C-alpha positions as CSV (number, residue, x, y, z in Angstrom):
1,X,9.2,16.3,-17.3
2,X,11.7,18.7,-18.7
3,X,11.9,22.5,-18.9
4,X,11.8,24.2,-22.3
5,X,15.3,24.3,-23.8
6,X,16.5,21.1,-22.0
7,X,14.8,18.2,-23.9
8,X,17.4,15.8,-22.5
9,X,18.2,12.9,-22.2
10,X,17.4,12.3,-25.8
11,X,17.1,8.5,-25.5
12,X,14.0,8.8,-23.3
13,X,10.8,8.9,-25.3
14,X,8.7,12.0,-24.5
15,X,5.0,11.8,-25.1
16,X,1.7,12.9,-23.5
17,X,-0.5,15.9,-23.5
18,X,1.5,17.4,-20.6
19,X,4.0,18.6,-23.1
20,X,1.5,20.8,-24.9
21,X,2.4,23.9,-23.0
22,X,6.2,23.7,-23.2
23,X,6.0,22.9,-26.9
24,X,3.8,25.8,-27.5
25,X,6.1,28.1,-25.6
26,X,9.1,26.8,-27.5
27,X,7.4,27.6,-30.8
28,X,6.5,31.1,-29.7
29,X,10.0,31.8,-28.4
30,X,11.8,30.3,-31.5
31,X,9.6,32.2,-34.0
32,X,10.1,35.6,-32.2
33,X,6.5,36.0,-31.1
34,X,7.6,36.7,-27.5
35,X,9.1,40.1,-26.6
36,X,11.4,38.5,-24.0
37,X,12.5,35.0,-23.2
38,X,15.0,35.7,-20.4
39,X,12.7,34.1,-17.8
40,X,11.7,31.1,-19.9
41,X,14.6,28.8,-18.9
42,X,14.1,29.5,-15.2
43,X,10.7,27.8,-15.1
44,X,9.5,24.3,-15.7
45,X,6.3,24.3,-17.8
46,X,3.7,21.6,-18.0
47,X,0.1,21.5,-19.1
48,X,-2.4,20.2,-21.7
49,X,-3.7,22.9,-24.1
50,X,-7.2,23.1,-25.4
51,X,-8.1,24.5,-28.8
52,X,-9.2,27.7,-27.2
53,X,-5.8,28.2,-25.5
54,X,-7.0,27.1,-22.1
55,X,-4.9,24.9,-19.8
56,X,-6.2,21.5,-18.7
57,X,-4.9,19.4,-15.7
58,X,-2.4,16.7,-16.1
59,X,-1.3,13.7,-14.1
60,X,1.7,13.5,-11.9
61,X,1.9,17.1,-10.7
62,X,3.5,16.2,-7.4
63,X,6.3,14.3,-9.1
64,X,6.8,17.1,-11.6
65,X,7.1,19.6,-8.8
66,X,9.7,17.5,-7.1
67,X,11.6,17.2,-10.4
68,X,11.5,21.0,-10.8
69,X,12.9,21.5,-7.3
70,X,15.6,18.9,-7.7
71,X,16.7,20.6,-11.0
72,X,17.2,23.9,-9.2
73,X,14.7,25.8,-11.3
74,X,13.1,29.0,-10.0
75,X,9.6,27.5,-10.2
76,X,6.9,25.5,-11.9
77,X,4.0,26.8,-14.0
78,X,1.1,24.4,-14.6
79,X,-2.7,24.4,-14.8
80,X,-4.7,25.9,-12.0
81,X,-6.3,22.6,-11.2
82,X,-2.9,21.1,-10.4
83,X,-1.7,23.9,-8.1
84,X,-2.9,22.5,-4.8
85,X,-1.2,19.2,-5.4
86,X,2.1,20.6,-6.6
87,X,2.3,23.2,-3.9
88,X,2.6,20.5,-1.3
89,X,6.3,20.2,-2.3
90,X,8.6,22.6,-0.4
91,X,11.6,24.4,-2.0
92,X,10.0,25.3,-5.4
93,X,7.6,28.1,-6.4
94,X,4.4,26.8,-7.9
95,X,2.3,29.1,-10.1
96,X,-1.0,28.2,-11.7
97,X,-2.4,29.6,-15.0
98,X,-5.7,29.2,-16.8
99,X,-4.6,30.0,-20.3
100,X,-1.6,30.1,-22.6
101,X,-1.9,33.9,-22.8
102,X,-1.4,34.2,-19.0
103,X,1.8,32.2,-19.1
104,X,3.2,34.3,-22.0
105,X,2.4,37.6,-20.3
106,X,4.0,36.4,-17.0
107,X,7.2,35.3,-18.7
108,X,7.4,38.6,-20.6
109,X,7.0,40.5,-17.4
110,X,3.6,42.0,-18.4
111,X,1.4,39.9,-16.0
112,X,1.5,38.1,-12.7
113,X,0.9,34.5,-11.6
114,X,0.9,34.5,-7.8
115,X,3.0,31.8,-6.2
116,X,0.8,29.3,-4.4
117,X,1.3,28.2,-0.8
118,X,-0.2,25.5,1.4
119,X,0.1,24.6,5.0
120,X,1.3,21.0,4.7
121,X,0.9,20.2,8.4
122,X,-2.6,21.5,8.6
123,X,-3.6,19.7,5.4
124,X,-2.1,16.5,6.7
125,X,-4.0,16.7,10.0
126,X,-7.3,17.4,8.2
127,X,-7.0,14.6,5.7
128,X,-5.7,11.9,8.1
129,X,-9.0,10.5,9.3
130,X,-10.6,7.1,8.6
131,X,-14.3,6.4,7.9
132,X,-14.3,2.9,9.4
133,X,-13.7,1.7,12.9
134,X,-13.3,-1.7,14.7
135,X,-15.9,-0.5,17.2
136,X,-18.5,-1.3,14.6
137,X,-17.6,-5.0,14.3
138,X,-19.7,-7.3,16.4
139,X,-18.0,-10.5,17.7
140,X,-14.9,-12.1,16.0
141,X,-12.7,-11.1,18.9
142,X,-10.0,-13.6,18.1
143,X,-9.9,-12.4,14.5
144,X,-9.5,-8.8,15.7
145,X,-6.6,-9.9,17.8
146,X,-5.0,-11.7,14.9
147,X,-5.3,-8.5,12.8
148,X,-3.8,-6.5,15.6
149,X,-0.8,-8.9,15.7
150,X,-0.5,-8.7,11.9
151,X,-0.5,-4.9,11.9
152,X,2.0,-4.8,14.7
153,X,4.6,-6.9,12.9
154,X,3.7,-6.0,9.3
155,X,2.7,-9.6,8.8
156,X,0.6,-10.7,5.8
157,X,-2.6,-12.4,6.9
158,X,-5.1,-14.9,5.3
159,X,-8.7,-15.1,6.7
160,X,-10.6,-18.4,6.0
161,X,-14.3,-18.5,6.6
162,X,-17.8,-18.9,5.1
163,X,-19.6,-16.1,3.2
164,X,-21.0,-13.5,5.4
165,X,-18.7,-14.0,8.4
166,X,-17.3,-10.5,8.1
167,X,-13.9,-11.0,6.4
168,X,-14.3,-8.0,4.1
169,X,-15.7,-5.8,6.9
170,X,-12.7,-6.7,9.1
171,X,-10.2,-6.2,6.3
172,X,-11.4,-2.7,5.5
173,X,-10.6,-1.6,9.0
174,X,-7.0,-2.7,8.9
175,X,-5.6,0.7,7.7
176,X,-7.1,2.4,10.7
177,X,-5.0,0.3,13.1
178,X,-1.7,0.7,11.3
179,X,0.7,3.4,12.6
180,X,-0.2,6.8,11.2
181,X,1.5,7.8,7.9
182,X,4.5,10.1,8.3
183,X,4.5,13.2,6.1
184,X,7.3,11.7,4.0
185,X,5.3,8.4,3.5
186,X,2.2,10.5,2.6
187,X,4.2,12.4,-0.1
188,X,5.6,9.1,-1.5
189,X,2.1,7.6,-1.6
190,X,0.6,10.7,-3.1
191,X,3.2,10.6,-6.0
192,X,2.0,7.2,-7.0
193,X,-1.7,8.1,-6.9
194,X,-1.0,11.3,-8.8
195,X,0.8,9.5,-11.6
196,X,-2.1,7.1,-11.8
197,X,-4.6,10.0,-12.0
198,X,-6.4,9.1,-8.8
199,X,-6.2,12.4,-7.0
200,X,-9.7,13.6,-7.8
201,X,-12.3,15.7,-5.8
202,X,-9.8,18.4,-4.9
203,X,-7.5,16.0,-3.0
204,X,-3.9,17.2,-2.9
205,X,-2.4,14.7,-0.4
206,X,-3.0,11.1,0.5
207,X,-2.8,11.2,4.3
208,X,-4.4,7.9,5.2
209,X,-3.0,4.5,4.5
210,X,-4.4,3.2,1.1
211,X,-6.7,0.3,0.9
212,X,-6.9,-1.4,-2.4
213,X,-9.3,-4.3,-3.2
214,X,-8.9,-5.5,-6.8
215,X,-11.5,-7.8,-8.2
216,X,-10.5,-11.4,-8.8
217,X,-10.8,-10.9,-12.6
218,X,-7.9,-8.5,-12.6
219,X,-5.0,-9.1,-15.0
220,X,-1.4,-9.5,-14.0
221,X,-0.6,-6.1,-15.5
222,X,-3.4,-4.6,-13.6
223,X,-2.1,-6.0,-10.4
224,X,1.6,-5.2,-10.7
225,X,1.5,-2.5,-13.3
226,X,2.4,-2.3,-17.0
227,X,0.9,-1.3,-20.3
228,X,2.4,0.3,-23.5
229,X,2.9,3.4,-21.4
230,X,3.6,1.7,-18.0
231,X,1.4,2.8,-15.1
232,X,1.5,1.6,-11.5
233,X,-0.7,-1.4,-10.6
234,X,-2.7,-2.2,-7.5
235,X,0.4,-3.3,-5.5
236,X,2.0,0.1,-6.0
237,X,-1.3,1.9,-5.3
238,X,-1.4,0.0,-2.0
239,X,2.1,1.3,-1.1
240,X,2.3,2.0,2.7
241,X,-1.2,0.5,3.0
242,X,-3.2,-2.6,2.6
243,X,-3.8,-4.8,-0.5
244,X,-6.9,-6.8,0.1
245,X,-7.5,-9.9,-2.1
246,X,-10.9,-11.3,-1.5
247,X,-11.8,-14.8,-2.8
248,X,-8.1,-15.5,-3.2
249,X,-8.4,-18.9,-5.0
250,X,-10.6,-17.2,-7.7
251,X,-7.7,-15.1,-8.9
252,X,-6.0,-16.5,-12.0
253,X,-2.9,-18.6,-11.2
254,X,-0.5,-16.3,-13.2
255,X,-1.9,-13.3,-11.3
256,X,-1.1,-14.9,-8.0
257,X,2.3,-15.9,-9.0
258,X,3.4,-12.4,-10.1
259,X,2.5,-11.2,-6.6
260,X,5.3,-13.1,-5.1
261,X,8.1,-10.8,-6.3
262,X,6.7,-7.5,-4.9
263,X,5.9,-9.3,-1.6
264,X,9.5,-10.3,-1.3
265,X,11.2,-7.2,-2.7
266,X,8.7,-4.4,-1.8
267,X,9.0,-3.0,-5.3
268,X,8.0,-3.7,-8.9
269,X,10.3,-3.6,-11.8
270,X,8.7,-3.0,-15.2
271,X,11.0,-3.5,-18.2
272,X,9.9,-2.4,-21.7
273,X,11.8,-2.0,-25.0
274,X,12.2,1.7,-24.6
275,X,12.1,2.2,-20.8
276,X,12.6,0.5,-17.5
277,X,10.7,1.6,-14.4
278,X,10.6,0.7,-10.7
279,X,7.6,1.4,-8.6
280,X,7.5,1.0,-4.8
281,X,5.2,-1.7,-3.5
282,X,5.6,-1.9,0.3
283,X,2.3,-3.1,1.4
284,X,0.6,-5.4,3.9
285,X,-1.3,-8.3,2.2
286,X,-4.7,-9.2,3.7
287,X,-6.4,-12.1,1.8
288,X,-9.7,-13.9,2.4
289,X,-11.1,-17.1,1.1
290,X,-13.9,-19.6,1.6
291,X,-12.9,-23.0,3.1
292,X,-14.4,-24.8,0.0
293,X,-16.2,-24.0,-3.2
294,X,-19.7,-23.9,-1.5
295,X,-18.2,-22.0,1.4
296,X,-19.5,-24.1,4.3
297,X,-16.9,-26.7,4.9
298,X,-16.5,-27.0,8.7
299,X,-19.5,-24.7,9.3
300,X,-21.7,-25.9,12.2
301,X,-24.7,-24.0,10.9
302,X,-24.9,-25.1,7.2
303,X,-24.1,-28.4,5.4
304,X,-21.2,-28.5,3.0
305,X,-22.0,-30.0,-0.4
306,X,-18.4,-30.4,-1.6
307,X,-16.5,-33.7,-1.9
308,X,-13.2,-34.0,-0.1
309,X,-11.5,-34.0,-3.5
310,X,-13.2,-30.7,-4.4
311,X,-12.2,-29.1,-1.1
312,X,-8.6,-30.2,-1.7
313,X,-8.5,-28.9,-5.3
314,X,-10.0,-25.6,-4.2
315,X,-7.4,-25.1,-1.4
316,X,-4.6,-26.1,-3.8
317,X,-5.4,-23.1,-6.1
318,X,-3.2,-21.0,-3.7
319,X,0.3,-22.2,-4.3
320,X,2.8,-23.1,-1.5
321,X,5.3,-20.4,-2.5
322,X,2.6,-17.7,-2.1
323,X,1.5,-19.2,1.3
324,X,5.1,-19.1,2.3
325,X,4.8,-15.3,2.3
326,X,1.7,-15.2,4.5
327,X,2.5,-15.4,8.2
328,X,-1.0,-15.7,9.8
329,X,-3.8,-18.0,8.8
330,X,-6.9,-17.4,10.9
331,X,-10.3,-19.0,10.8
332,X,-13.3,-16.7,10.6
333,X,-16.5,-18.6,11.6
334,X,-20.0,-17.3,11.1
335,X,-21.0,-14.8,13.9
336,X,-23.7,-16.2,16.3
337,X,-27.0,-14.2,16.3
338,X,-26.6,-13.2,19.9
339,X,-23.3,-11.4,19.1
340,X,-24.8,-9.7,16.1
341,X,-27.6,-8.2,18.3
342,X,-25.3,-7.2,21.1
343,X,-25.6,-3.5,21.5
344,X,-22.3,-2.9,23.1
345,X,-19.6,-1.3,21.0
346,X,-16.3,-3.0,20.5
347,X,-12.8,-1.6,21.1
348,X,-12.2,1.4,18.9
349,X,-9.5,1.4,16.3
350,X,-7.7,4.3,18.0
351,X,-6.9,2.1,21.1
352,X,-5.7,-0.8,18.9
353,X,-3.6,1.6,16.8
354,X,-1.8,2.9,19.8
355,X,-0.7,-0.6,20.9
356,X,0.4,-1.3,17.3
357,X,2.3,2.0,17.2
358,X,4.2,1.2,20.4
359,X,5.1,-2.3,19.1
360,X,6.4,-0.8,15.8
361,X,8.6,1.6,17.7
362,X,10.2,-1.3,19.6
363,X,10.9,-3.0,16.3
364,X,12.4,0.2,14.7
365,X,14.8,0.4,17.7
366,X,15.6,-3.3,17.4
367,X,16.5,-3.1,13.7
368,X,18.0,0.4,13.8
369,X,21.2,-1.0,12.2
370,X,19.4,-3.0,9.6
371,X,18.1,-0.6,6.9
372,X,16.4,-3.5,5.0
373,X,14.4,-4.6,8.0
374,X,11.7,-2.4,9.5
375,X,9.4,-4.9,11.2
376,X,9.4,-8.5,12.5
377,X,7.8,-9.9,9.3
378,X,11.0,-8.9,7.4
379,X,13.4,-10.8,9.6
380,X,15.8,-13.4,7.9
381,X,16.6,-16.8,9.5
382,X,19.8,-15.2,10.9
383,X,17.7,-12.5,12.6
384,X,15.5,-15.1,14.1
385,X,18.6,-16.6,15.8
386,X,19.4,-13.2,17.4
387,X,16.0,-11.8,18.2
388,X,13.6,-14.8,18.6
389,X,15.2,-16.9,21.3
390,X,12.7,-18.8,23.4
391,X,13.1,-20.6,26.7
392,X,13.1,-24.3,27.4
393,X,9.3,-24.4,28.0
394,X,8.6,-22.5,24.8
395,X,11.0,-24.7,22.9
396,X,9.3,-27.8,24.2
397,X,5.9,-26.5,23.2
398,X,7.0,-25.7,19.7
399,X,8.7,-29.1,19.3
400,X,5.4,-30.7,20.4
401,X,3.5,-28.6,17.8
402,X,5.9,-29.7,15.1
403,X,5.5,-33.3,16.0
404,X,1.8,-33.5,16.5
405,X,0.6,-30.9,13.9
406,X,3.2,-31.6,11.3
407,X,4.6,-28.1,11.1
408,X,7.2,-27.5,8.4
409,X,10.4,-25.6,8.8
410,X,8.7,-22.7,7.1
411,X,5.9,-22.8,9.7
412,X,8.4,-23.0,12.5
413,X,10.0,-19.7,11.3
414,X,6.6,-18.0,10.9
415,X,5.6,-19.0,14.5
416,X,8.8,-17.5,15.9
417,X,8.2,-14.2,14.0
418,X,4.6,-14.0,15.2
419,X,5.6,-14.9,18.8
420,X,8.1,-12.0,18.7
421,X,5.4,-9.6,17.6
422,X,3.0,-10.8,20.3
423,X,5.8,-10.3,22.9
424,X,6.4,-6.7,21.5
425,X,2.7,-5.9,21.9
426,X,2.9,-6.9,25.6
427,X,6.2,-5.0,26.0
428,X,8.0,-8.2,26.9
429,X,11.8,-8.4,26.1
430,X,11.7,-12.2,26.0
431,X,9.4,-14.5,24.2
432,X,7.4,-16.5,26.7
433,X,5.4,-19.8,26.4
434,X,2.1,-17.9,26.2
435,X,3.4,-16.0,23.2
436,X,4.5,-19.2,21.4
437,X,1.2,-20.8,22.2
438,X,-0.8,-18.0,20.7
439,X,1.4,-17.8,17.6
440,X,0.8,-21.5,17.0
441,X,-3.0,-20.8,16.8
442,X,-2.4,-18.5,13.8
443,X,-1.2,-21.3,11.5
444,X,-4.6,-23.0,10.9
445,X,-3.8,-24.1,7.3
446,X,-0.7,-25.9,8.5
447,X,-2.8,-27.7,11.1
448,X,-5.3,-28.6,8.4
449,X,-2.6,-30.0,6.2
450,X,-1.3,-32.1,9.0
451,X,-4.5,-33.9,9.1
């Protein structure tokens, strides 16, 4: 977005209804219909104009306010409906208007548009609450533990189990156990949702970690972003949050394959003939799938009707390179009736989140000199050598697992990362045998492939 009188750089295509207001003001100024234009260049103007001269809201108000601040302008004038969102940005005056006439009178000095203000800290505290809680989940204690480990180390996780076992219910509660968003993270996330036009119902700040759950019929452009006028996709809308992909094998193969790059680089690069954009995409992947087409393979309660070949083809829909980027595989069996009827509440998300927060602080200290590594899941093989050393007993256990379960080198590295996170959760400086043993249990698909 550019202020009136500075339509540069010229090689960037400028389109969209947000330019209605600055174009109108430019016409009024150039044709001498304004008594004074001395204040015109001091403000950035943005807004869609109706036929009656009324101003209508636009997308991306937060990003526009940041651009106005960085450009050193006196302020930003935009539609009233966008004021609460734009006013979150400090260092720039934000003024809202309802009509073109109000803007003209203000710039001529004949009217006033009060500068908006907002208490960012109070707004952040009010909006940073979650509607879901792990206390509502009955049973599945080992899955809750696996999700805690995944959250503590920023590990991607795959849950495998029959329909109705609670995979979706568990996944929806992951954001509530992740460390709270910082104000800077909240602003960064809000910018993406603002550009996508998702800040409705009076919301001006995304203060909780996003949870995005695209349907398996989504296109690759819908997942990573794109279009003739590129917009962020689901992976960017999940930035600083969770991307949940239910029924993972049902997604089209090309959609799953384009997911690999943002999982690796934590950003999405969209190149078009006229423009190249980069959207952030730092998210935790939580995926779920049935163990077979009918969903009951290995289920003690119901008989599986699938042939071994059908089960193998179904599992093969998720490629090895994608599985490479998923650290934890956990089985989610059907919940026994006695656990469903147990009236006792489970451990609340707040208690789990506190343990996760402490573990993340340990990792931030550990990787303080590595700006590209923020959690255990991001460690390279060289990092494993420095930070994931295990004793003789743990080494012997891991060698046995490799020999008997057929673990690959990839699985070996994953086990070390997971064991490091488990040790961090316990506040242990060294990785012990118990940590390695638990980590091995979270590689169920490797065990299955071994035979």
